[in-house]
N, C-alpha and C positions, 0 to 999 in steps of 0.2 A: 494557647496561642502554638507555643512551639510545641507543649504535651501533643494534642490535636493530629500539629504535621504531622512528625515522626509518626504516629498511633496509623491514622495517612498510609507513610511512607514505607512501613511497613506492613499494611494492607496486600499492600499492594507490589511489595515485593514475591509475597507471598504465593501472590497471583503467579505474576512472572516467572515463579519457582515454580510451582506444579501445573502452568499451564502450559500442553502438547501444542505442540504441528505439525498436522503429517502430510501429506501430499500424495495425490494421482489422478489417474484413470479413471475417466468411463465414455460410454460406448450406447448406444443403443436403436431402438427401434418407435418409429413418433407415427401415429396418428391425428393429421393437420387438419384445419377449416377457419371458414373466417364465424363470425359470428358481429353482433348490433348494425343487419342489414336483410329487409326486407326481398330473398330470394333464396331459390332452390340451394345451398349447400350441397357439397359433396364431402366427404372424409379426404384425407390423402395419405397413404399411405410414404414416409418420408424415416428419416435416419437424420443423427446428430452422432456426435464425437467430442470428443474435446479435455480437458482436467482442472482442476478443483486444487485445492488448499484448503484444511479446516484446521481454524483457532476455538481449541477448548480452552476456556475458561475451568471445568472440572468436571465431570463425568457426567454434569448431567445437559448442560448447556458449552452451546460450540458458535460456532463465525463459519461458515462452508462461502466465498469467493467463486465464481467455474467463470472460464470461460470457455463457451462452447459452437462450432458449429450445427449449423442446424440444417435443411432442408427445411423448407416448411409453404404453406399453402393450400390453397384447395382446390374443386373442378365446380363449377357451372357449364347450364346450359344459354350460353349465350344467345344477347338480347339485342335490338340492334345497331346500338350504342348504350358501349359496357363502362363508364368509371372513365366518359370524356372519350373513348377509346373506338374508333366509328369501325363494330367488330363486321358489318358488312364486309369493306372494301377489301374488308381479308377472305373478304367465303365465305367466314363464318359462322357466320346469322342461325338461329336454333342448330346449334352441332353447342354439344358435351367438349370443355374449353378446361384444358389445369392452367390453376397458376405457379405458378414458381418464383415464390422467395424463397432465399435464403437469405442469411444474419448471422455473423458471430454476435448471437451475446454474450450478455454480465450476465447470469443472477449473483445474489449475494445473499445465502441462504441460510437463514436460522435453526439452529438444532434445537431441541430438547431431546432429549434421552432419556425412554418411560423405560425403558430395559439397557445395562450397556448396546445389547447388538439390534435395540430395535431404536426410533426418535421419528420425531416430525417433524415434518420440513415446514419454512412458512419466511417469505422472505420477496424482495423486489426483482426485479431483471429491465433492463438497458442493453435492448438489442439494435445491430449495424447493419440498415439493407446495400449488403456486397452483388448480387444477381439477380435480379428481373423483369420473370414472360411471361407470359400466356404462347401453349400454342393448343392446336384441334386440324382435323381434314389436315393433317398434313403439315404442314402452317403453324411458323413460328416469329411474335414480333417482340423488340425486346420495349419492357414499359417502366425502363427503374428512372426517364422521368416523369410515370405518372408515381412514382410512389417515395415516402417518405424515406428518410435521409435513417429517423429514430423512428426506431418503438418500444412504451414503457410499457411495462405489464406487470402480474405481479402471483407467483408460480406455488404453489398448497400442493402437497405433499408426506412420501413419508421412506423411510431407504432401512432394509436388513438386510446384518450383517449373516452372509452364510460360516465365513471365516475368520479367524481376527483379520483376512488381508479384502477376504473377497465381499461383497458386498449388493443387490438387487435394482432399482432405484422404478419408485411410482410418479409419477409429479404429476400436472396439470397444471398452462401455467394462459392466461388470459389476460389474453392485453387489453390499455387500459386508450388506447389511443390510436387515433384512424392509423389503420397499414396503406387507404394511397390518395390522392388530390382531392379525387370525387369521392362522392356516395356516404358513408356511415361500415364500410367494411375492417377490424378487429383483429388482433389473429388468436386463432384458438391452440392451443396444444394438448392432446396427450401424450406423456414420454411412458414408454422404460427400456430399460437402462442398467447394461451390470455395470463393476466397473471395479479395481483395483486398486488398493489404502497401503504405500509406499512402509 
């Protein structure tokens, strides 16, 4: 038993010695919408910016938690009653409205490096809603009380290093929980980001 413990300790220490931790920043352009509801969805141009840390277990596998502020949402043609909101009282019936739902997202991506410069990224994400409004026909209404505070999703994408420190990253994040108290709308987010690793 002592030999097994010694061997395991030696393996863990060698992994720790070989491990490398990187930090960096990223920012980019997003196309966001909602899915899961039979509604005339439209894509909304959005943005993201944040920080990340990447812990390398070896030269093939790493884990990269991030903290990212993301402007999300989507576009729709409003009906009289939309997610429990009487939009007709706002004068927004049958007009195009935009949802602006901003989050602080915390994805934890597991990365597999197929080559030294290219990784396939997959992992869960938890988002915390900080802002939720609808706007249309020069009017705006706060709908934060109608929006779920926590959003859970999963992301799949890839990262390519253009240089030793500069990378480009593409990802799709699909929400798995409802974004609002009513309806079955879930977040969808197509991301294209550039980043710098220190």
